[in-house]
C-alpha positions in Angstrom: 40.8 10.8 28.8 41.0 8.5 31.8 40.1 4.9 31.4 37.1 5.1 33.7 35.6 7.9 31.6 36.0 5.8 28.5 34.3 2.9 30.2 31.5 5.2 31.4 30.9 6.4 27.8 30.8 2.8 26.5 28.3 1.8 29.2 26.2 4.9 28.6 26.1 4.1 24.8 25.1 0.5 25.5 22.3 1.7 27.8 21.0 4.2 25.2 21.0 1.4 22.6 19.0 -0.9 24.8 16.5 1.9 25.7 16.1 3.0 22.1 16.2 -0.3 20.1 16.0 -3.4 22.2 13.3 -2.5 24.8 10.6 -1.4 22.2 11.3 -4.4 20.0 10.9 -6.7 22.9 7.6 -5.1 23.9 6.3 -5.3 20.4 7.3 -9.0 20.3 5.4 -9.7 23.5 2.2 -7.9 22.1 2.3 -10.0 19.0 2.8 -13.2 21.0 -0.2 -12.3 23.3 -2.3 -11.6 20.2 -1.4 -14.9 18.6 -2.1 -16.9 21.7 -5.4 -15.1 22.3 -6.9 -15.5 18.9 -10.6 -16.3 18.8 -12.9 -17.5 16.0 -14.7 -14.5 14.4 -11.9 -12.0 14.9 -10.8 -9.8 12.0 -7.0 -9.9 11.7 -4.2 -8.8 9.4 -1.4 -11.1 8.3 2.3 -10.0 8.1 1.8 -9.9 4.3 -1.1 -7.4 4.6 -3.9 -9.9 3.9 -7.1 -9.2 5.8 -9.4 -11.9 6.9 -11.7 -13.4 9.6 -10.6 -16.3 11.8 -12.8 -19.3 11.0 -11.0 -22.1 12.9 -7.9 -22.5 15.1 -5.5 -25.4 15.7 -2.3 -25.5 17.7 -0.1 -23.8 15.1 -2.5 -22.9 12.3 -5.3 -20.5 11.6 -8.0 -21.0 9.0 -8.8 -17.5 7.7 -11.7 -16.5 5.4 -10.3 -13.9 3.0 -13.4 -13.7 0.8 -16.9 -15.3 0.9 -16.4 -19.0 0.8 -12.6 -18.7 0.4 -10.7 -20.0 3.4 -6.9 -20.2 3.6 -4.8 -22.0 6.2 -1.8 -20.0 7.5 0.7 -20.4 10.4 -0.4 -18.7 13.6 2.9 -16.7 13.6 1.9 -14.7 10.5 -1.1 -13.1 12.3 0.4 -9.8 13.5 -2.5 -7.4 14.2 -6.3 -7.2 14.8 -8.2 -5.0 12.3 -9.7 -2.9 15.0 -6.2 -2.0 16.3 -5.3 -1.0 12.7 -8.3 1.2 12.4 -7.6 2.9 15.7 -4.1 3.8 14.7 -5.3 5.1 11.3 -8.0 7.3 12.9 -5.4 8.8 15.3 -3.2 9.6 12.3 -6.1 11.1 10.4 -7.0 13.4 13.2 -3.4 14.4 13.7 -3.0 15.3 10.0 -6.1 17.3 9.6 -9.9 17.0 9.3 -10.7 13.3 8.9 -13.8 14.1 6.8 -11.7 15.7 4.1 -8.9 13.2 3.9 -8.7 10.9 0.9 -8.7 7.1 1.7 -7.8 4.3 -0.6 -10.7 3.1 -2.6 -12.8 6.2 -1.9 -13.1 9.1 -4.3 -11.2 12.1 -3.1 -11.9 15.8 -3.5 -11.6 16.7 -7.2 -11.4 20.1 -8.8 -14.0 20.9 -11.4 -13.5 23.4 -14.1 -16.0 26.2 -14.3 
């Protein structure tokens, strides 16, 4: 195989890696940064640990988050990764893709049960 062909294969592999891995990761990072800089009091958010809460106060690098009535925790702004409404939109899309959303079982809700006759 000629040297230029080997170089072409290496360049093509690097471009494919960038398109498949690096570009989507960079786009996701920009979305999270925009979310963190655009936080507002009253928004329902999700932390990277999976904790849900409502923003009660904001400072430069911290967020006071109400996780239960009269329970407020202070977290770093960087751990806020998603708004709850975005999470619900993606779960609805997955529900409708998988089947009838009215018949799907959700956590905390009773699912369809068989009864013996």
